[in-house]
N, C-alpha and C positions, 0 to 999 in steps of 0.2 A: 504493499499500500504506499510506503514511503516513496517508492519509485514513481508511482502514479502521481503523487503530490508534487514531485519535482518536475514532472513532464507537463503539467497543464493546469493544476489547481491555482487558485489565486494565492498570491504571496501575502504575507503578514508584515506589518510595519515592525521594524526592530524595537525591542523593548530595552530601553537604555537603563543606565544606572539609576537606581531608585524606583524602577518600574515594578508593577505588581501584576501577578497572575492570580485570578480567582478560580479555584477548582471547586466545582459545584456538582453535587450528586448525592448518592446514597452511601451505603456501607462500603462499597468499593473505593469511594473517595475518603471516607473516614479512615479506612485501613483496618476494618474489623478483622480480628485474628492476629494482629501484631501490635506492638507498642507504637504509640503515635509518631515517634521519630523514624519508624520504618514504614510508614504509609507512603503511598506514591507521591502525594504533594510535598512531604518533607524531603524525600530523596530527590525530587525534582528541584527543590529549592537549593539543595547542596550541589547538584549538577550544574545548575544554571547560574547561580550567584545572584538571582533576583528574589524578591519577596514572593512567596507562594502562600496564599491564604487557603486554608482547608475549610471549606464550607460544606462539608458532607454531613448528612443526617442519616443514621442507620434506620432502615425500615421505610424511608421516604418513598412515596409514590410520585408519579409525574404530576398528579393533581396538587399534591402538597408542594412540590417543587415550583410549580407555576405560581402558586400563591406566595412562596417565600422569596423567589429570586429578585423581585424589584427592590426589596429592602436591602438584600445583600449587595446588589450592584450600587445602590445609593450609599451604603455604608462604606464599601471598599473603594469604589470608583476605580476599577481595575483597568489595565492596558489591554488585557486579554482574559477571556472566559474559556475555561475547559469544561465542557458539559458532558457528563456521563449520567444519564437519567433514564429510567424506565425499567430497570431490572426487576424491581419489586412488582410492577404491574404485570410484567411477563410471567413472573413466578406465580402470580395470583390469577393468571388466565384472563386478564382484562383485554378488552378488544383493542386490536392494533390501531384502529381508527381513533379511538379515544387517546391512546398514548401519543400517536402522531399529532393529534390536535393540541395536546398539552405541550409537547416539545416545540411544535411550531409557535405556540404562544410565547414560550421562553425565548425563542429566536427573535420574535418580533420585539419583545421587551428589550433585549440586548441591542437590536438594530436601532431602535428609537434612541438609545443612549450612546450610540456610536461605539459600542464595545464589540470588537471582533470576537468570533466564536470559533473554537476548535471542537468539533463534534466527534465523540467516540461512540460507536454503535455497540449496543448490547445484543448478545445472541438470543435467538429464539430457544424454546425449550426442546432441543434435541442435540444429541451428542456431537454431530458434525456441522452444526450451524455456525455461520458467521452472523453478523448482525441482522436483525429483522429488516426487511427491505425498505421500510419507510425511512430508516436513518439515511440510507444512500439517496433516496428521493429528496429528502429535505436538504441534504448537503448539496446536491446539484441545484435545487431550486434557489437556495440562498448563497450559492457559490462559496461554500465553506471548505476549509481544510478539514479532512475527514479521514478517520481510520475505521474501517468496518470489520477488521479481522483480529485486532489485538486481543480483546477480552476473550473471544472464542478460542483463539490459539492458546492462550495462557490456561483457560479452564480445561482444555484437553490434556493438560500435563499434570497428572496427579502429584508429581514431586514439587510442584509450585503452589499447592493448595493447602490451606489449613482446615477446610471443611469442603462440602460439596459445591459451594459457591465462591467462597472467599479465598484470598491468596495468603501464602506465608511470606516471610521476609524476602525470600528470593523472588517470589512471584511479583510482589509489589515493586521490588527493585527493577525487575525486567520491564514492568509496566511504565515506570518512570523513565527508564532509559529509552524505551521506544517512543514515548511522548516527547522526550527531550530531542531525539533525532528528528521527529516530525516537525518540531518547532524550528530546529536548525535549518532543515531542508527548505522550509518555507519562509525563512528570513527573520523569524521573531527573536531568535537567540543566535549568538555567535558560536 
């Protein structure tokens, strides 16, 4: 996916010294299963040298995220938003059209505030799935930097997991490294 990003996806503005990335999502953002310093946002902060705010909430659905995002964006005023949302909806068998609508609402909120978004897709509920198709559709519609395979690839590696959904220290590190490379390839980070 990183190669696709390098070949045609929109580029991101560089995040300079003093810049801030807001990571927004559910327990995968929180880093459930590891200490906070081993969560992907903490590792990403170490790799990038910029401030990375962990705005994850365990158990959050996309409906809850849609309600919560405006306050987080206003509070942090980030240079970039990394959005990983919808996993709990998928686990609870919510309709994909409802999840899509909520994530689209989040993208509209970020767009109105001129906050660029990197979208990370969440897999459907089957062993070999990459992200649910609506993630790619939204990424194309909004011209976003997007990765649709990262979480699915990591979840298919039992050695990277702390339970059936969440990652261990190595899994979150790999997640952070992949997102860091994605941000580098697209110009946000050096």
